[in-house]
ROKOL-536174 format. One record per atom (N, C-alpha, C, O): residue number from 1; residue in one letter; atom name; x, y, z. Coordinates in steps of 0.2 Angstrom, whole numbers, plus 5000, padded with zeros to 4 digits. Example, Ala and Ser with C-alpha at 12.3 -4.5 7.8 and 13.67 -1.06 7.14 Angstrom:
+-----+----+----+------+-------+------+
|   i | aa | at | east | north |   up |
+-----+----+----+------+-------+------+
|   1 |  A |  N | 5066 |  4972 | 5039 |
|   1 |  A | CA | 5062 |  4978 | 5039 |
|   1 |  A |  C | 5066 |  4984 | 5039 |
|   1 |  A |  O | 5071 |  4983 | 5042 |
|   2 |  S |  N | 5064 |  4989 | 5035 |
|   2 |  S | CA | 5068 |  4995 | 5036 |
|   2 |  S |  C | 5064 |  5000 | 5039 |
|   2 |  S |  O | 5067 |  5006 | 5040 |
+-----+----+----+------+-------+------+
***
This chain:
+-----+----+----+------+-------+------+
|   i | aa | at | east | north |   up |
+-----+----+----+------+-------+------+
|   1 |  M |  N | 5053 |  5058 | 4812 |
|   1 |  M | CA | 5051 |  5062 | 4817 |
|   1 |  M |  C | 5046 |  5056 | 4822 |
|   1 |  M |  O | 5041 |  5053 | 4820 |
|   2 |  A |  N | 5048 |  5056 | 4828 |
|   2 |  A | CA | 5044 |  5051 | 4833 |
|   2 |  A |  C | 5037 |  5053 | 4834 |
|   2 |  A |  O | 5036 |  5059 | 4835 |
|   3 |  A |  N | 5033 |  5049 | 4835 |
|   3 |  A | CA | 5026 |  5050 | 4837 |
|   3 |  A |  C | 5026 |  5053 | 4844 |
|   3 |  A |  O | 5030 |  5051 | 4848 |
|   4 |  T |  N | 5021 |  5058 | 4845 |
|   4 |  T | CA | 5020 |  5060 | 4852 |
|   4 |  T |  C | 5014 |  5057 | 4855 |
|   4 |  T |  O | 5009 |  5055 | 4851 |
|   5 |  M |  N | 5014 |  5057 | 4862 |
|   5 |  M | CA | 5009 |  5054 | 4865 |
|   5 |  M |  C | 5008 |  5057 | 4871 |
|   5 |  M |  O | 5012 |  5061 | 4873 |
|   6 |  I |  N | 5002 |  5055 | 4875 |
|   6 |  I | CA | 5000 |  5057 | 4882 |
|   6 |  I |  C | 5003 |  5050 | 4886 |
|   6 |  I |  O | 5002 |  5045 | 4884 |
|   7 |  V |  N | 5007 |  5052 | 4891 |
|   7 |  V | CA | 5010 |  5047 | 4895 |
|   7 |  V |  C | 5005 |  5047 | 4901 |
|   7 |  V |  O | 5004 |  5052 | 4904 |
|   8 |  I |  N | 5002 |  5041 | 4902 |
|   8 |  I | CA | 4998 |  5039 | 4907 |
|   8 |  I |  C | 5003 |  5037 | 4914 |
|   8 |  I |  O | 5002 |  5039 | 4920 |
|   9 |  N |  N | 5007 |  5032 | 4912 |
|   9 |  N | CA | 5012 |  5029 | 4918 |
|   9 |  N |  C | 5017 |  5027 | 4915 |
|   9 |  N |  O | 5018 |  5029 | 4909 |
|  10 |  D |  N | 5022 |  5024 | 4917 |
|  10 |  D | CA | 5028 |  5021 | 4914 |
|  10 |  D |  C | 5027 |  5015 | 4909 |
|  10 |  D |  O | 5032 |  5013 | 4905 |
|  11 |  R |  N | 5020 |  5012 | 4909 |
|  11 |  R | CA | 5019 |  5007 | 4904 |
|  11 |  R |  C | 5012 |  5009 | 4900 |
|  11 |  R |  O | 5010 |  5004 | 4897 |
|  12 |  L |  N | 5008 |  5015 | 4901 |
|  12 |  L | CA | 5002 |  5016 | 4898 |
|  12 |  L |  C | 5003 |  5023 | 4895 |
|  12 |  L |  O | 5006 |  5027 | 4898 |
|  13 |  Y |  N | 5001 |  5023 | 4888 |
|  13 |  Y | CA | 5001 |  5030 | 4885 |
|  13 |  Y |  C | 4995 |  5029 | 4880 |
|  13 |  Y |  O | 4993 |  5023 | 4878 |
|  14 |  V |  N | 4993 |  5035 | 4877 |
|  14 |  V | CA | 4987 |  5036 | 4872 |
|  14 |  V |  C | 4992 |  5040 | 4867 |
|  14 |  V |  O | 4995 |  5045 | 4869 |
|  15 |  P |  N | 4992 |  5038 | 4860 |
|  15 |  P | CA | 4996 |  5041 | 4855 |
|  15 |  P |  C | 4991 |  5048 | 4854 |
|  15 |  P |  O | 4985 |  5048 | 4855 |
|  16 |  D |  N | 4995 |  5053 | 4852 |
|  16 |  D | CA | 4991 |  5060 | 4850 |
|  16 |  D |  C | 4986 |  5059 | 4844 |
|  16 |  D |  O | 4981 |  5063 | 4844 |
|  17 |  E |  N | 4988 |  5054 | 4839 |
|  17 |  E | CA | 4983 |  5054 | 4834 |
|  17 |  E |  C | 4976 |  5051 | 4836 |
|  17 |  E |  O | 4971 |  5050 | 4832 |
|  18 |  E |  N | 4975 |  5049 | 4842 |
|  18 |  E | CA | 4968 |  5047 | 4845 |
|  18 |  E |  C | 4966 |  5053 | 4848 |
|  18 |  E |  O | 4960 |  5051 | 4850 |
|  19 |  I |  N | 4968 |  5059 | 4849 |
|  19 |  I | CA | 4966 |  5064 | 4853 |
|  19 |  I |  C | 4964 |  5070 | 4849 |
|  19 |  I |  O | 4968 |  5072 | 4844 |
|  20 |  A |  N | 4960 |  5073 | 4850 |
|  20 |  A | CA | 4958 |  5080 | 4846 |
|  20 |  A |  C | 4956 |  5086 | 4851 |
|  20 |  A |  O | 4952 |  5085 | 4856 |
|  21 |  F |  N | 4958 |  5092 | 4850 |
|  21 |  F | CA | 4956 |  5097 | 4855 |
|  21 |  F |  C | 4952 |  5101 | 4851 |
|  21 |  F |  O | 4953 |  5102 | 4845 |
|  22 |  S |  N | 4948 |  5104 | 4855 |
|  22 |  S | CA | 4943 |  5110 | 4852 |
|  22 |  S |  C | 4943 |  5115 | 4858 |
|  22 |  S |  O | 4946 |  5114 | 4863 |
|  23 |  Y |  N | 4941 |  5122 | 4855 |
|  23 |  Y | CA | 4941 |  5126 | 4861 |
|  23 |  Y |  C | 4935 |  5131 | 4860 |
|  23 |  Y |  O | 4934 |  5133 | 4855 |
|  24 |  A |  N | 4932 |  5133 | 4866 |
|  24 |  A | CA | 4926 |  5138 | 4866 |
|  24 |  A |  C | 4927 |  5143 | 4870 |
|  24 |  A |  O | 4932 |  5142 | 4874 |
|  25 |  R |  N | 4923 |  5147 | 4871 |
|  25 |  R | CA | 4922 |  5153 | 4876 |
|  25 |  R |  C | 4920 |  5150 | 4883 |
|  25 |  R |  O | 4916 |  5145 | 4883 |
|  26 |  S |  N | 4924 |  5152 | 4888 |
|  26 |  S | CA | 4922 |  5150 | 4895 |
|  26 |  S |  C | 4916 |  5153 | 4897 |
|  26 |  S |  O | 4915 |  5158 | 4895 |
|  27 |  S |  N | 4912 |  5150 | 4903 |
|  27 |  S | CA | 4906 |  5153 | 4904 |
|  27 |  S |  C | 4908 |  5156 | 4912 |
|  27 |  S |  O | 4914 |  5154 | 4914 |
|  28 |  G |  N | 4904 |  5160 | 4915 |
|  28 |  G | CA | 4905 |  5162 | 4921 |
|  28 |  G |  C | 4910 |  5168 | 4922 |
|  28 |  G |  O | 4911 |  5172 | 4917 |
|  29 |  K |  N | 4912 |  5169 | 4928 |
|  29 |  K | CA | 4917 |  5175 | 4930 |
|  29 |  K |  C | 4924 |  5174 | 4926 |
|  29 |  K |  O | 4926 |  5168 | 4925 |
|  30 |  G |  N | 4927 |  5179 | 4923 |
|  30 |  G | CA | 4933 |  5180 | 4921 |
|  30 |  G |  C | 4935 |  5187 | 4918 |
|  30 |  G |  O | 4939 |  5187 | 4913 |
|  31 |  G |  N | 4932 |  5191 | 4920 |
|  31 |  G | CA | 4934 |  5198 | 4918 |
|  31 |  G |  C | 4933 |  5200 | 4912 |
|  31 |  G |  O | 4929 |  5197 | 4908 |
|  32 |  Q |  N | 4936 |  5205 | 4909 |
|  32 |  Q | CA | 4935 |  5207 | 4902 |
|  32 |  Q |  C | 4935 |  5202 | 4896 |
|  32 |  Q |  O | 4932 |  5202 | 4891 |
|  33 |  N |  N | 4940 |  5198 | 4897 |
|  33 |  N | CA | 4942 |  5194 | 4892 |
|  33 |  N |  C | 4937 |  5187 | 4891 |
|  33 |  N |  O | 4937 |  5183 | 4886 |
|  34 |  V |  N | 4933 |  5187 | 4896 |
|  34 |  V | CA | 4929 |  5180 | 4897 |
|  34 |  V |  C | 4924 |  5179 | 4889 |
|  34 |  V |  O | 4923 |  5173 | 4887 |
|  35 |  N |  N | 4922 |  5184 | 4887 |
|  35 |  N | CA | 4918 |  5184 | 4881 |
|  35 |  N |  C | 4922 |  5185 | 4875 |
|  35 |  N |  O | 4919 |  5187 | 4870 |
|  36 |  K |  N | 4928 |  5185 | 4875 |
|  36 |  K | CA | 4933 |  5186 | 4868 |
|  36 |  K |  C | 4938 |  5181 | 4868 |
|  36 |  K |  O | 4941 |  5181 | 4863 |
|  37 |  V |  N | 4940 |  5177 | 4872 |
|  37 |  V | CA | 4945 |  5173 | 4872 |
|  37 |  V |  C | 4942 |  5166 | 4872 |
|  37 |  V |  O | 4937 |  5164 | 4876 |
|  38 |  N |  N | 4945 |  5161 | 4868 |
|  38 |  N | CA | 4942 |  5154 | 4868 |
|  38 |  N |  C | 4947 |  5149 | 4873 |
|  38 |  N |  O | 4951 |  5145 | 4871 |
|  39 |  S |  N | 4945 |  5150 | 4879 |
|  39 |  S | CA | 4950 |  5147 | 4884 |
|  39 |  S |  C | 4948 |  5140 | 4887 |
|  39 |  S |  O | 4952 |  5137 | 4890 |
|  40 |  K |  N | 4941 |  5138 | 4885 |
|  40 |  K | CA | 4938 |  5132 | 4888 |
|  40 |  K |  C | 4942 |  5127 | 4883 |
|  40 |  K |  O | 4942 |  5128 | 4877 |
|  41 |  A |  N | 4944 |  5122 | 4885 |
|  41 |  A | CA | 4948 |  5116 | 4881 |
|  41 |  A |  C | 4942 |  5110 | 4882 |
|  41 |  A |  O | 4939 |  5108 | 4887 |
|  42 |  V |  N | 4941 |  5107 | 4876 |
|  42 |  V | CA | 4938 |  5101 | 4875 |
|  42 |  V |  C | 4942 |  5095 | 4872 |
|  42 |  V |  O | 4944 |  5096 | 4866 |
|  43 |  L |  N | 4943 |  5090 | 4876 |
|  43 |  L | CA | 4947 |  5084 | 4873 |
|  43 |  L |  C | 4943 |  5079 | 4870 |
|  43 |  L |  O | 4939 |  5076 | 4874 |
|  44 |  T |  N | 4944 |  5077 | 4864 |
|  44 |  T | CA | 4940 |  5072 | 4862 |
|  44 |  T |  C | 4944 |  5066 | 4860 |
|  44 |  T |  O | 4948 |  5066 | 4856 |
|  45 |  W |  N | 4943 |  5059 | 4864 |
|  45 |  W | CA | 4948 |  5054 | 4863 |
|  45 |  W |  C | 4944 |  5049 | 4859 |
|  45 |  W |  O | 4938 |  5048 | 4861 |
|  46 |  D |  N | 4946 |  5046 | 4854 |
|  46 |  D | CA | 4944 |  5040 | 4850 |
|  46 |  D |  C | 4946 |  5034 | 4853 |
|  46 |  D |  O | 4950 |  5031 | 4850 |
|  47 |  F |  N | 4942 |  5033 | 4858 |
|  47 |  F | CA | 4944 |  5027 | 4863 |
|  47 |  F |  C | 4942 |  5020 | 4857 |
|  47 |  F |  O | 4946 |  5015 | 4857 |
|  48 |  S |  N | 4938 |  5021 | 4853 |
|  48 |  S | CA | 4937 |  5015 | 4849 |
|  48 |  S |  C | 4943 |  5013 | 4844 |
|  48 |  S |  O | 4943 |  5007 | 4842 |
|  49 |  R |  N | 4947 |  5017 | 4843 |
|  49 |  R | CA | 4952 |  5017 | 4838 |
|  49 |  R |  C | 4959 |  5015 | 4843 |
|  49 |  R |  O | 4964 |  5015 | 4840 |
|  50 |  N |  N | 4959 |  5014 | 4849 |
|  50 |  N | CA | 4965 |  5013 | 4853 |
|  50 |  N |  C | 4967 |  5006 | 4853 |
|  50 |  N |  O | 4963 |  5002 | 4853 |
|  51 |  T |  N | 4974 |  5005 | 4852 |
|  51 |  T | CA | 4978 |  4999 | 4852 |
|  51 |  T |  C | 4983 |  4999 | 4857 |
|  51 |  T |  O | 4987 |  4994 | 4857 |
|  52 |  S |  N | 4984 |  5005 | 4860 |
|  52 |  S | CA | 4991 |  5005 | 4863 |
|  52 |  S |  C | 4989 |  5004 | 4871 |
|  52 |  S |  O | 4994 |  5002 | 4875 |
|  53 |  L |  N | 4983 |  5003 | 4874 |
|  53 |  L | CA | 4982 |  5001 | 4880 |
|  53 |  L |  C | 4981 |  4994 | 4880 |
|  53 |  L |  O | 4979 |  4991 | 4876 |
|  54 |  P |  N | 4984 |  4990 | 4885 |
|  54 |  P | CA | 4983 |  4982 | 4887 |
|  54 |  P |  C | 4974 |  4981 | 4887 |
|  54 |  P |  O | 4970 |  4985 | 4889 |
|  55 |  D |  N | 4973 |  4975 | 4884 |
|  55 |  D | CA | 4966 |  4973 | 4884 |
|  55 |  D |  C | 4962 |  4974 | 4891 |
|  55 |  D |  O | 4956 |  4975 | 4891 |
|  56 |  D |  N | 4966 |  4972 | 4896 |
|  56 |  D | CA | 4962 |  4973 | 4902 |
|  56 |  D |  C | 4961 |  4979 | 4905 |
|  56 |  D |  O | 4957 |  4980 | 4910 |
|  57 |  V |  N | 4965 |  4984 | 4903 |
|  57 |  V | CA | 4963 |  4991 | 4905 |
|  57 |  V |  C | 4958 |  4994 | 4901 |
|  57 |  V |  O | 4955 |  4999 | 4903 |
|  58 |  R |  N | 4958 |  4992 | 4893 |
|  58 |  R | CA | 4953 |  4994 | 4889 |
|  58 |  R |  C | 4947 |  4992 | 4892 |
|  58 |  R |  O | 4942 |  4996 | 4892 |
|  59 |  F |  N | 4946 |  4985 | 4894 |
|  59 |  F | CA | 4940 |  4982 | 4896 |
|  59 |  F |  C | 4937 |  4985 | 4903 |
|  59 |  F |  O | 4931 |  4986 | 4904 |
|  60 |  R |  N | 4941 |  4987 | 4907 |
|  60 |  R | CA | 4940 |  4990 | 4913 |
|  60 |  R |  C | 4938 |  4998 | 4912 |
|  60 |  R |  O | 4933 |  5000 | 4915 |
|  61 |  F |  N | 4941 |  5001 | 4907 |
|  61 |  F | CA | 4939 |  5008 | 4906 |
|  61 |  F |  C | 4933 |  5007 | 4902 |
|  61 |  F |  O | 4928 |  5011 | 4905 |
|  62 |  R |  N | 4930 |  5004 | 4898 |
|  62 |  R | CA | 4924 |  5003 | 4893 |
|  62 |  R |  C | 4919 |  5001 | 4899 |
|  62 |  R |  O | 4914 |  5004 | 4900 |
|  63 |  E |  N | 4919 |  4996 | 4903 |
|  63 |  E | CA | 4915 |  4995 | 4908 |
|  63 |  E |  C | 4913 |  5001 | 4913 |
|  63 |  E |  O | 4907 |  5002 | 4915 |
|  64 |  R |  N | 4918 |  5004 | 4915 |
|  64 |  R | CA | 4917 |  5009 | 4920 |
|  64 |  R |  C | 4915 |  5016 | 4917 |
|  64 |  R |  O | 4912 |  5020 | 4921 |
|  65 |  F |  N | 4916 |  5017 | 4911 |
|  65 |  F | CA | 4914 |  5024 | 4908 |
|  65 |  F |  C | 4910 |  5023 | 4902 |
|  65 |  F |  O | 4909 |  5028 | 4898 |
|  66 |  F |  N | 4906 |  5017 | 4901 |
|  66 |  F | CA | 4902 |  5015 | 4895 |
|  66 |  F |  C | 4897 |  5021 | 4894 |
|  66 |  F |  O | 4896 |  5024 | 4888 |
|  67 |  A |  N | 4894 |  5023 | 4899 |
|  67 |  A | CA | 4888 |  5029 | 4899 |
|  67 |  A |  C | 4892 |  5036 | 4896 |
|  67 |  A |  O | 4889 |  5040 | 4893 |
|  68 |  R |  N | 4898 |  5036 | 4896 |
|  68 |  R | CA | 4902 |  5042 | 4894 |
|  68 |  R |  C | 4903 |  5042 | 4887 |
|  68 |  R |  O | 4905 |  5047 | 4884 |
|  69 |  L |  N | 4904 |  5036 | 4884 |
|  69 |  L | CA | 4906 |  5034 | 4877 |
|  69 |  L |  C | 4900 |  5037 | 4873 |
|  69 |  L |  O | 4894 |  5037 | 4875 |
|  70 |  T |  N | 4903 |  5040 | 4867 |
|  70 |  T | CA | 4898 |  5043 | 4862 |
|  70 |  T |  C | 4896 |  5037 | 4857 |
|  70 |  T |  O | 4898 |  5031 | 4857 |
|  71 |  N |  N | 4892 |  5038 | 4853 |
|  71 |  N | CA | 4889 |  5033 | 4848 |
|  71 |  N |  C | 4895 |  5030 | 4843 |
|  71 |  N |  O | 4896 |  5025 | 4841 |
|  72 |  A |  N | 4899 |  5036 | 4843 |
|  72 |  A | CA | 4906 |  5034 | 4839 |
|  72 |  A |  C | 4912 |  5031 | 4842 |
|  72 |  A |  O | 4917 |  5030 | 4840 |
|  73 |  G |  N | 4911 |  5030 | 4849 |
|  73 |  G | CA | 4916 |  5027 | 4853 |
|  73 |  G |  C | 4921 |  5032 | 4855 |
|  73 |  G |  O | 4927 |  5031 | 4857 |
|  74 |  E |  N | 4919 |  5039 | 4856 |
|  74 |  E | CA | 4923 |  5044 | 4860 |
|  74 |  E |  C | 4921 |  5046 | 4866 |
|  74 |  E |  O | 4915 |  5046 | 4868 |
|  75 |  I |  N | 4928 |  5047 | 4870 |
|  75 |  I | CA | 4927 |  5051 | 4876 |
|  75 |  I |  C | 4927 |  5058 | 4875 |
|  75 |  I |  O | 4932 |  5060 | 4872 |
|  76 |  V |  N | 4923 |  5062 | 4878 |
|  76 |  V | CA | 4923 |  5069 | 4878 |
|  76 |  V |  C | 4925 |  5072 | 4885 |
|  76 |  V |  O | 4921 |  5071 | 4890 |
|  77 |  I |  N | 4930 |  5075 | 4886 |
|  77 |  I | CA | 4932 |  5079 | 4892 |
|  77 |  I |  C | 4933 |  5086 | 4892 |
|  77 |  I |  O | 4936 |  5088 | 4887 |
|  78 |  Q |  N | 4930 |  5090 | 4896 |
|  78 |  Q | CA | 4930 |  5097 | 4895 |
|  78 |  Q |  C | 4934 |  5101 | 4901 |
|  78 |  Q |  O | 4933 |  5098 | 4906 |
|  79 |  S |  N | 4937 |  5107 | 4900 |
|  79 |  S | CA | 4939 |  5111 | 4906 |
|  79 |  S |  C | 4939 |  5118 | 4905 |
|  79 |  S |  O | 4943 |  5121 | 4900 |
|  80 |  D |  N | 4936 |  5121 | 4909 |
|  80 |  D | CA | 4935 |  5129 | 4909 |
|  80 |  D |  C | 4937 |  5131 | 4916 |
|  80 |  D |  O | 4936 |  5136 | 4918 |
|  81 |  R |  N | 4941 |  5127 | 4920 |
|  81 |  R | CA | 4942 |  5130 | 4927 |
|  81 |  R |  C | 4947 |  5134 | 4927 |
|  81 |  R |  O | 4947 |  5138 | 4932 |
|  82 |  F |  N | 4951 |  5136 | 4922 |
|  82 |  F | CA | 4956 |  5140 | 4923 |
|  82 |  F |  C | 4956 |  5147 | 4917 |
|  82 |  F |  O | 4953 |  5145 | 4912 |
|  83 |  R |  N | 4958 |  5152 | 4917 |
|  83 |  R | CA | 4957 |  5157 | 4913 |
|  83 |  R |  C | 4961 |  5156 | 4906 |
|  83 |  R |  O | 4961 |  5159 | 4901 |
|  84 |  D |  N | 4966 |  5151 | 4907 |
|  84 |  D | CA | 4970 |  5152 | 4901 |
|  84 |  D |  C | 4969 |  5145 | 4898 |
|  84 |  D |  O | 4967 |  5140 | 4901 |
|  85 |  Q |  N | 4970 |  5144 | 4891 |
|  85 |  Q | CA | 4970 |  5138 | 4888 |
|  85 |  Q |  C | 4974 |  5133 | 4889 |
|  85 |  Q |  O | 4972 |  5128 | 4890 |
|  86 |  P |  N | 4981 |  5134 | 4890 |
|  86 |  P | CA | 4986 |  5129 | 4891 |
|  86 |  P |  C | 4985 |  5125 | 4898 |
|  86 |  P |  O | 4986 |  5119 | 4898 |
|  87 |  R |  N | 4982 |  5129 | 4902 |
|  87 |  R | CA | 4981 |  5126 | 4909 |
|  87 |  R |  C | 4974 |  5122 | 4909 |
|  87 |  R |  O | 4973 |  5117 | 4913 |
|  88 |  N |  N | 4970 |  5124 | 4904 |
|  88 |  N | CA | 4964 |  5120 | 4904 |
|  88 |  N |  C | 4965 |  5113 | 4899 |
|  88 |  N |  O | 4962 |  5108 | 4900 |
|  89 |  I |  N | 4970 |  5114 | 4895 |
|  89 |  I | CA | 4971 |  5107 | 4890 |
|  89 |  I |  C | 4975 |  5103 | 4896 |
|  89 |  I |  O | 4973 |  5097 | 4896 |
|  90 |  A |  N | 4980 |  5105 | 4900 |
|  90 |  A | CA | 4983 |  5102 | 4905 |
|  90 |  A |  C | 4978 |  5098 | 4909 |
|  90 |  A |  O | 4980 |  5092 | 4911 |
|  91 |  D |  N | 4972 |  5101 | 4911 |
|  91 |  D | CA | 4967 |  5098 | 4916 |
|  91 |  D |  C | 4964 |  5093 | 4912 |
|  91 |  D |  O | 4963 |  5088 | 4915 |
|  92 |  C |  N | 4962 |  5094 | 4906 |
|  92 |  C | CA | 4959 |  5090 | 4902 |
|  92 |  C |  C | 4963 |  5083 | 4902 |
|  92 |  C |  O | 4960 |  5077 | 4903 |
|  93 |  I |  N | 4970 |  5083 | 4901 |
|  93 |  I | CA | 4974 |  5077 | 4900 |
|  93 |  I |  C | 4975 |  5074 | 4907 |
|  93 |  I |  O | 4976 |  5068 | 4907 |
|  94 |  E |  N | 4974 |  5077 | 4912 |
|  94 |  E | CA | 4976 |  5075 | 4918 |
|  94 |  E |  C | 4969 |  5071 | 4921 |
|  94 |  E |  O | 4970 |  5066 | 4924 |
|  95 |  K |  N | 4963 |  5074 | 4919 |
|  95 |  K | CA | 4957 |  5070 | 4919 |
|  95 |  K |  C | 4957 |  5064 | 4915 |
|  95 |  K |  O | 4955 |  5059 | 4918 |
|  96 |  L |  N | 4959 |  5063 | 4910 |
|  96 |  L | CA | 4959 |  5058 | 4906 |
|  96 |  L |  C | 4964 |  5052 | 4909 |
|  96 |  L |  O | 4962 |  5046 | 4910 |
|  97 |  R |  N | 4971 |  5055 | 4911 |
|  97 |  R | CA | 4975 |  5051 | 4915 |
|  97 |  R |  C | 4971 |  5047 | 4920 |
|  97 |  R |  O | 4970 |  5041 | 4920 |
|  98 |  V |  N | 4968 |  5051 | 4925 |
|  98 |  V | CA | 4965 |  5048 | 4931 |
|  98 |  V |  C | 4960 |  5043 | 4929 |
|  98 |  V |  O | 4959 |  5038 | 4932 |
|  99 |  M |  N | 4956 |  5044 | 4924 |
|  99 |  M | CA | 4950 |  5040 | 4922 |
|  99 |  M |  C | 4955 |  5033 | 4919 |
|  99 |  M |  O | 4952 |  5028 | 4921 |
| 100 |  I |  N | 4959 |  5033 | 4916 |
| 100 |  I | CA | 4963 |  5028 | 4913 |
| 100 |  I |  C | 4965 |  5024 | 4919 |
| 100 |  I |  O | 4964 |  5018 | 4920 |
| 101 |  L |  N | 4969 |  5027 | 4924 |
| 101 |  L | CA | 4972 |  5024 | 4930 |
| 101 |  L |  C | 4967 |  5021 | 4934 |
| 101 |  L |  O | 4969 |  5018 | 4939 |
+-----+----+----+------+-------+------+
***
């Protein structure tokens, strides 16, 4: 079975084993399901374990987002923009893509 990954562009990717998702209830408007459905997505990327990105990309990322790194070397990105979990997952992935690019 081939490893899956998040594709950033034709030369950059992040392996799935460095990414974890968790889910929570969204805040704000959302109708009847807002307090029942875990539609908010939280992506945690273990940046400290990454070996797939070239050194120059890793250095630039670390310099630019140093303040967002946890003590464990992780980046946490969340989305509750949409009312459904799959679209919030996609939004988190897109946010990560933009940060890396």
